[in-house]
C-alpha positions in Angstrom: -15.3 5.9 35.8 -15.2 9.1 38.4 -14.9 12.4 36.7 -15.3 13.4 32.9 -13.0 13.5 30.1 -14.5 15.9 27.5 -13.4 16.0 23.9 -12.6 19.6 23.1 -10.9 19.3 20.0 -10.6 16.9 16.9 -7.5 17.9 15.2 -7.0 16.5 11.6 -3.8 16.6 9.4 -2.9 15.5 5.9 0.5 13.7 6.1 2.0 12.5 2.8 5.3 10.6 2.2 6.8 10.5 -1.5 7.0 6.7 -1.6 6.5 6.8 -5.3 9.9 8.1 -6.0 11.3 4.6 -5.6 8.2 2.4 -6.3 7.5 1.5 -2.8 4.1 0.2 -2.4 3.5 -0.3 -6.2 1.0 -3.0 -7.4 -0.9 -3.7 -10.4 -3.6 -1.1 -9.6 -1.6 1.5 -7.7 1.4 2.0 -9.8 2.8 5.2 -8.0 1.5 5.5 -4.6 2.6 8.4 -2.0 1.8 6.5 1.4 -0.1 9.1 3.4 -2.7 9.4 6.0 -5.4 11.8 7.7 -3.9 11.8 11.1 -6.3 12.7 14.0 -5.3 13.9 17.3 -8.2 14.1 20.0 -7.6 16.7 22.7 -9.6 16.7 26.2 -10.2 19.7 28.5 -9.6 18.1 31.7 -6.2 16.9 30.9 -4.4 18.7 28.2 -1.3 16.1 28.4 -3.6 13.3 27.5 -4.3 12.9 23.6 -5.5 10.2 21.5 -3.8 9.6 18.3 -5.4 7.9 15.2 -5.2 7.9 11.3 -6.5 6.4 8.1 -4.2 5.2 5.4 -4.4 6.7 2.1 -2.2 6.6 -1.3 -1.7 10.5 -1.7 -4.2 12.3 -3.8 -7.5 12.3 -2.2 -6.3 12.5 1.5 -7.5 16.0 1.6 -11.1 14.7 1.0 -10.9 12.3 4.1 -9.4 15.2 6.0 -12.4 17.2 5.1 -14.8 14.2 6.0 -13.1 14.2 9.4 -14.0 17.8 9.8 -17.5 17.3 8.7 -18.0 14.5 11.5 -16.2 16.2 14.4 -19.5 18.1 15.3 -20.6 14.6 16.5 -17.5 14.2 18.7 -16.3 17.2 20.1 -18.0 18.1 23.5 -18.7 14.4 24.1 -17.4 12.6 27.3 -14.9 9.9 26.7 -15.9 8.0 29.6 -19.6 7.8 28.3 -18.2 6.8 25.0 -16.3 4.0 26.5 -19.2 2.7 28.6 -21.5 2.6 25.5 -19.1 2.5 22.6 -21.8 1.1 20.4 -24.2 3.6 20.5 -21.4 6.4 20.0 -20.3 4.2 16.9 -23.8 4.0 15.6 -24.6 7.9 16.1 -21.1 8.6 14.2 -22.1 6.3 11.3 -25.8 7.1 11.1 -26.1 11.0 11.1 -29.4 11.4 9.2 -27.8 13.7 6.6 -24.2 12.6 6.2 -24.9 9.1 5.9 -26.4 9.6 2.4 -22.9 10.3 1.1 -21.7 7.2 2.7 -23.8 4.9 5.1 -20.6 3.1 6.3 -18.6 3.0 3.4 -16.2 5.1 1.2 -14.6 8.4 2.4 -16.8 8.6 5.5 -16.1 5.2 6.6 -12.2 6.0 6.4 -12.9 9.3 8.3 -14.7 7.4 10.8 -11.9 4.8 11.5 -9.5 7.6 12.0 -11.5 9.2 14.6 -12.5 5.7 16.3 -8.8 4.6 16.3 -7.9 7.8 18.1 -10.5 7.3 20.7 -9.4 4.0 21.4 -5.7 4.9 21.6 -6.9 7.6 24.2 -8.6 4.9 26.2 -5.5 3.0 26.2 -3.4 5.7 27.3 -6.0 6.6 30.0 -5.7 3.3 31.5 -1.9 3.0 30.9 -2.3 0.1 28.7 -1.5 -1.0 24.9 -4.9 -1.5 23.4 -4.6 -5.1 22.9 -4.2 -5.4 26.8 -7.1 -3.1 27.3 -9.0 -5.5 25.0 -8.2 -8.6 26.7 -8.8 -7.2 30.2 -12.4 -5.9 29.4 -15.1 -8.3 30.4 -16.8 -10.3 27.9 -20.0 -8.2 28.4 -18.2 -4.9 28.2 -16.0 -6.0 25.0 -19.1 -6.9 23.2 -21.0 -3.9 24.2 -18.6 -1.8 22.0 -19.9 -3.5 18.7 -22.8 -2.3 16.6 -24.5 -5.7 15.7 -26.9 -4.0 13.1 -27.1 -5.8 9.9 -25.2 -8.9 11.1 -27.6 -10.3 13.8 -28.6 -13.0 11.3 -25.4 -14.5 11.5 -23.9 -13.4 15.1 -25.4 -12.2 18.2 -24.0 -10.4 21.2 -24.9 -13.6 23.3 -22.9 -15.8 20.9 -19.8 -13.7 21.0 -19.9 -13.3 24.9 -19.8 -16.9 25.0 -16.9 -17.4 22.6 -14.9 -15.0 25.0 -15.9 -16.9 28.1 -15.0 -20.1 26.5 -11.4 -19.0 26.1 -11.1 -16.9 29.4 -9.6 -19.5 31.6 -6.9 -20.2 29.6 -6.2 -16.7 28.3 -3.4 -16.0 30.8 -1.4 -18.9 29.2 -1.7 -17.5 25.7 -0.7 -14.0 26.9 2.4 -15.4 28.9 3.3 -17.4 25.5 3.2 -14.3 23.4 5.2 -12.1 25.9 7.8 -14.6 26.6 8.0 -16.4 23.3 8.9 -15.2 19.9 5.8 -13.3 19.4 3.1 -13.5 16.4 4.2 -14.8 13.0 4.7 -12.3 10.1 4.8 -12.4 6.5 6.7 -9.8 4.4 5.3 -8.1 1.3 8.5 -5.7 1.3 10.1 -7.9 -1.3 7.5 -8.0 -4.1 6.4 -4.6 -5.1 5.6 -4.4 -8.8 7.7 -1.7 -9.5 10.8 -3.2 -8.2 13.4 -5.0 -10.5 14.1 -8.5 -10.4 17.4 -8.0 -8.9 16.2 -5.8 -6.1 13.2 -8.5 -5.5 15.9 -11.3 -5.2 18.3 -9.2 -2.8 15.3 -8.3 -0.6 14.0 -12.0 -0.4 17.4 -13.1 0.6 17.8 -10.3 3.1 14.2 -11.2 4.6 15.0 -14.7 4.7 18.2 -13.9 6.9 15.7 -11.8 9.2 13.8 -14.9 9.9 10.9 -14.3 7.5 9.6 -17.7 6.2 6.4 -16.2 4.3 6.4 -14.1 1.5 4.0 -12.3 -0.9 4.7 -10.9 -4.3 2.4 -8.4 -6.4 1.1 -9.9 -9.8 -1.2 -9.0 -12.5 0.1 -6.8 -15.1 1.9 -9.5 -17.2 1.6 -13.3 -16.9 5.1 -14.0 -17.9 6.6 -11.3 -15.9 4.7 -13.0 -13.1 6.2 -16.5 -13.6 9.6 -15.2 -13.9 9.4 -13.1 -10.7 7.8 -16.0 -8.9 10.4 -18.4 -10.2 13.1 -16.6 -8.6 11.4 -15.9 -5.4 10.4 -19.6 -5.0 13.9 -20.7 -5.8 15.2 -18.4 -3.1 12.8 -19.3 -0.4 12.8 -23.0 -1.0 9.8 -25.6 -1.4 8.6 -25.3 2.1 8.3 -21.6 3.0 5.0 -19.9 2.2 4.2 -17.8 -1.0 1.5 -15.9 -1.6 0.4 -13.5 -4.4 -1.7 -10.2 -4.7 -3.3 -8.9 -7.6 -5.1 -5.7 -6.0 -8.4 -6.2 -7.7 -6.9 -6.4 -11.3 -8.8 -9.1 -12.9 -12.3 -10.1 -14.1 -13.6 -13.4 -12.5 -12.7 -15.8 -15.1 -9.5 -14.1 -15.7 -8.6 -14.6 -12.1 -9.1 -18.3 -12.4 -7.1 -18.7 -15.6 -4.4 -16.3 -14.5 -3.9 -18.3 -11.1 -4.2 -21.5 -12.6 -1.2 -20.8 -14.8 0.8 -20.1 -11.8 -0.1 -23.2 -9.8 3.4 -24.6 -10.2 4.5 -22.2 -7.6 2.8 -23.8 -4.8 0.8 -20.8 -3.5 -1.0 -20.4 -0.6 -3.6 -17.7 -1.4 -4.3 -15.2 -4.3 -5.2 -12.0 -2.8 -7.7 -9.7 -4.1 -8.3 -11.2 -7.4 -11.2 -9.1 -8.5 -13.5 -6.2 -7.4 -13.7 -6.2 -3.6 -17.3 -5.7 -3.9 -17.9 -8.9 -5.9 -18.8 -11.7 -3.1 -20.2 -14.0 -5.8 -17.3 -13.6 -7.9 -15.0 -14.4 -5.2 -17.2 -17.6 -4.3 -16.8 -18.6 -8.1 -13.0 -18.1 -7.9 -12.6 -19.9 -4.6 -14.6 -22.8 -5.9 -12.5 -23.1 -9.0 -9.1 -22.6 -7.3 -9.8 -25.2 -4.1 -9.0 -28.3 -6.2 -5.5 -26.5 -6.9 -5.0 -26.1 -3.1 -4.8 -22.3 -3.4 -7.0 -20.2 -1.2 -8.6 -16.7 -1.7 -7.8 -13.8 0.7 -9.5 -10.4 0.5 -10.7 -7.7 2.9 -8.2 -4.5 2.6 -10.8 -3.0 0.3 -14.0 -4.4 2.0 -15.8 -1.3 3.3 -17.8 -2.8 6.3 -18.9 -5.7 8.2 -21.9 -6.5 5.9 -19.5 -7.3 3.1 -17.3 -9.6 5.1 -20.7 -11.3 6.5 -21.5 -12.0 3.0 -18.1 -13.3 2.0 -18.3 -15.7 5.1 -21.8 -16.8 3.9 -20.8 -17.6 0.4 -17.7 -19.6 1.2 -15.8 -16.9 -0.9 -12.7 -16.6 1.1 -10.3 -18.9 2.9 -8.1 -16.2 4.7 -10.0 -13.1 5.9 -7.8 -9.7 5.7 -9.3 -7.0 8.0 -7.8 -3.6 7.7 -7.6 -1.2 10.7 -8.8 1.7 8.8 -10.9 0.7 5.8 -13.8 -0.2 8.0 -14.9 1.9 10.9 -12.0 1.3 13.2 -11.6 -1.2 16.1 -15.3 -1.6 17.0 -16.2 -2.8 13.5 -13.2 -5.0 13.2 -13.9 -6.7 16.2 -17.4 -7.6 14.7 -15.5 -9.3 11.8 -13.2 -11.1 14.0 -16.3 -12.8 15.7 -17.8 -13.5 12.4 -14.5 -15.3 11.1 -14.3 -17.1 14.3 -18.0 -18.5 13.9 -17.3 -19.4 10.1 -13.9 -20.9 11.0 -11.9 -18.5 8.8 -8.5 -17.5 9.9 -7.7 -13.7 10.2 -4.4 -12.4 8.4 -4.7 -8.7 8.7 -3.7 -6.3 5.9 -1.0 -4.0 7.1 1.9 -2.1 5.3 0.5 1.3 4.7 1.2 4.3 7.2 0.5 3.1 10.7 -1.3 -0.1 9.7 1.4 -2.5 10.9 1.2 -0.8 14.2 -2.5 -0.9 14.5 -3.3 -4.5 13.3 -0.7 -6.1 15.8 -2.9 -5.1 18.7 -6.2 -6.7 17.2 -4.3 -9.9 16.2 -2.8 -10.4 19.7 -5.9 -9.8 21.4 -7.5 -12.5 19.1 -5.0 -15.1 20.0 -5.4 -14.5 23.7 -9.2 -13.9 23.8 -11.0 -15.2 20.7 -9.4 -17.8 18.3 -6.7 -19.0 20.7 -4.8 -20.2 17.7 -2.0 -19.0 15.3 -2.5 -22.0 12.8 -2.7 -20.2 9.2 -2.7 -17.0 10.8 0.0 -14.2 10.3 0.3 -10.5 10.0 1.6 -8.6 7.0 4.6 -6.9 7.5 6.1 -4.0 5.2 9.3 -2.4 6.5 8.3 1.3 5.4 8.0 4.5 7.4 8.0 3.0 11.0 10.6 5.4 11.9 8.2 8.2 11.9 6.2 6.9 14.9 6.9 7.0 18.7 5.9 3.4 19.2 6.8 1.6 15.8 6.1 -1.9 15.6 9.0 -4.5 15.8 9.8 -7.5 13.8 12.3 -10.1 14.9 13.1 -13.7 13.8 10.0 -13.3 11.6 7.6 -12.4 14.3 6.0 -9.2 15.8 7.0 -8.5 19.3 4.2 -7.6 21.4 3.7 -4.0 21.8 4.3 -2.6 25.4 3.7 1.1 25.2 0.2 2.6 26.1 -2.4 3.2 23.4 -2.8 2.0 19.8 0.5 2.8 18.5 -0.4 5.5 16.2 1.4 8.7 17.6 3.5 10.3 14.8 6.8 12.1 15.6 6.4 16.0 15.4 9.3 16.4 13.1 7.8 13.9 10.8 4.7 16.0 10.8 6.7 19.2 10.1 8.7 17.6 7.2 5.6 15.8 5.4 2.4 17.5 6.2 0.9 18.3 3.0 1.3 20.9 1.4 3.0 23.1 4.0 5.6 20.7 5.6 9.2 21.5 4.5 9.6 18.6 2.2 6.7 19.6 0.1 6.8 23.3 0.4 10.2 22.7 -1.2 9.0 20.7 -4.1 7.8 22.6 -7.2 4.1 22.6 -7.9 3.5 19.7 -5.4 5.2 16.8 -7.4 7.9 15.0 -5.6 11.1 15.7 -7.6 13.8 15.4 -4.8 14.8 12.3 -2.5 13.0 12.2 0.5 14.8 11.2 4.1 13.0 7.9 5.0 13.9 4.4 5.6 12.4 2.0 3.0 13.7 -1.3 2.0 
């Protein structure tokens, strides 16, 4: 890589959308989320027109803490040569997550991990834009050795090694072109929708949205549960009747229950022919998930989790303990693209399909790249695999994800699909955007201008 691309500035903004006004995103634990993000822009000295855009999804209050964490980390990023980072990304990633003082408040977990993801995602976006490729294509075109060199294998070498990962990629390399052509010329990648089942929605709204999504070609549906068993039964009965006996139906408790409570509650819902129960209990309770998975297996109900798992080590243990049937990576909860690649490789080794969590600000845009790469270069399969789809807030991005006939269309624009429109930032930056500055004492009290189902 000739020349340099020096990172001159890491810019970070607090952007919040008042989705709580209409209960968009509501679940058993997050009853009034304002979908938000810490939004990062990477600037380079040699080419002011070239920028990298990344973010970390949040739910409103607390975003300012993630923004401050990005500011705390940026001394490790500013002044770095992007081309040196890309040639030895694993070392950069380890340096970012292992700074001797900062790691005390978050060794690859919590707010520091969220901030790391925003920065790392922006650097991948910059790389894609520099190569004039969408990030999925950038990943596909890297040699197996170069792609694996982006991963920090610390703490996971007992289950996966760089050599194994390289071998996995080489095994699929010869037929990768066929799968790439299949995605580009076919329907795309299967989606499932959560837009129909937010816990704060009325029964009438859930039924209407379910019928609308069916008409748009969606065949897999997820409903939020966990506050009241009889309410869950009523809502699931309505959705199951609307979608028919053969379409997929999943439920999500968002960490609401104790271990035995999870087993009892889901068993009481077995009549609805559920594919999975998502996040039944604490995301840190590996053995609890294993107990739940063992109890529900005879019912044919799998356990899915991952959106709140903070690092590759937790995923490693979930795999080792046979605790999940579906792996739900999140593009921002762990430290960005690099760490998610590590999780994909472990999932491949343990035979667990990856179904990414998405829906929050920017998440659908990000994870589509990772899942397309996985199909082309790693798993080679769409069996039991799909990407979450939530039809919220995509109009705020220059390269929004598109779902048609129940499938994600493969993104074509260079980068990682994370660049937000300037007018959206001017409106929703917190607290000085025009929307928030016109709301008394920072509380949403007037209707926003946004597209939400």
